[in-house]
N, C-alpha and C positions, 0 to 999 in steps of 0.2 A: 608567265610570271611570279607566278607565286617562289618558283624556285629560285628563279634570279631575287627577289627579295629576301630570302632567306639565306642565300650567298653574301649579299650586301648587307644581311644583319652582321651575320658571322665576320664577315670581314671589320666592320665598323667594333665587334669585342674583342679583335686582336689590335686594333689600334689604339685602343681608349685604356687607360690604366685599369687592373681586371676588379678595384671594389666599384668603376662606373659601368662599365658595361653592360652588366643586368639590373643594375639600379636605377639607371637613366636611359631615359633614352633619345637618340638624336634628333632634333627637328629643326636644323635650320645650318647650312655652312656658307661661309661666302670667304673671300682673300681679300686684301687690299695691301696697301704700301705704308711703312710708317719710315719718311725717312727713302734710301736705297732698299730697304728690308721687306722684304716678300711676309705677308701675314697671312693665316691659313686661320678662320676663325671657326667654330665647332661648338654651337648651340645646344644644351640639355637639357631635358626639362628630366626631374625626378619623375619617377611612374607610381603611377596613384595605390599605394602599398604602406597602408597607416602602419606607425609603430608597432611591434610587437604585434599584428595579427589582429589590433584593438577593434573591435565591431560598433563601438560606442562614440567613435569619434564623427565629426562632419567637414566637408572641404572645408578650406578658408584663406584660399590661395597659393600664392608663393612669394616665398622673402624676397628680397632686392639679390638680384644676380652677384655672383664670386667669377671671380675671374684669377684663374692658374693658367698661370705657365708650364707646357709639358713638352717633350721628345719635337725635335723638328721631325717633320715629314717632307720628304725631297729637301727643297730648299727654302721652303715654310718654315718659318717660327708659327706655333701652333699656340694659340692660345684656348682654353675652354672657359666657354660661359654656360657656367651654371647655376641652375634655379632649381632651389630645394622646396616641398610643397609642406607648408604647415596644417594642420589640423586645428577645430578645436573639441574641448569636450562640452561634457553638460553644463558642467559650471561657468562655460566659457574661458577656460585656461587654454592659449598655446601648446600644442603639442606638434613636434616635429621627430624626426627620425636622427639621428647624433653620425654623421657619416665624416669619416677622419678623412678627409680630402688633400691636405696639403702636409708638408713637411714642416715640422713645429719650427715657427717662427719666420716663415718662407711663405711666398705667394707661387712658389713650384709643387706639382705632383712626387707624393714621398717615392714613386719607382725613379721617377730624374733626378732628383734630389740625391740619393744614391748612387746612382751613375756617374754625378758631377764628382761628388766625394771621395768615387773612388777613381777618376781619373786624377784628381787633384794628388794622389799621394804616388 
């Protein structure tokens, strides 16, 4: 079973945008429809890796989920549901990793935005 799990993990890393595959863990998958459109929902939680490897932080849950449109997979529109972690320092300040997950001014992944931009030229 271990080999199959490793193959699935590798497959997810190919499917997800590069900055997500290593820093986020796929925790759930579901599908559905919006009107006539098939939609694949991928749920990702940020791995428990404190910012800049700080050891003075304590876990403090997750921020509210963000939704990002990404490349379609087969006939499914793909929506990434991302939960980023937050930590607290000794003074009670909230600290988190700063991920650049979307193209500026959009709710789509950077790679998907570049692909669409090239297609419109």
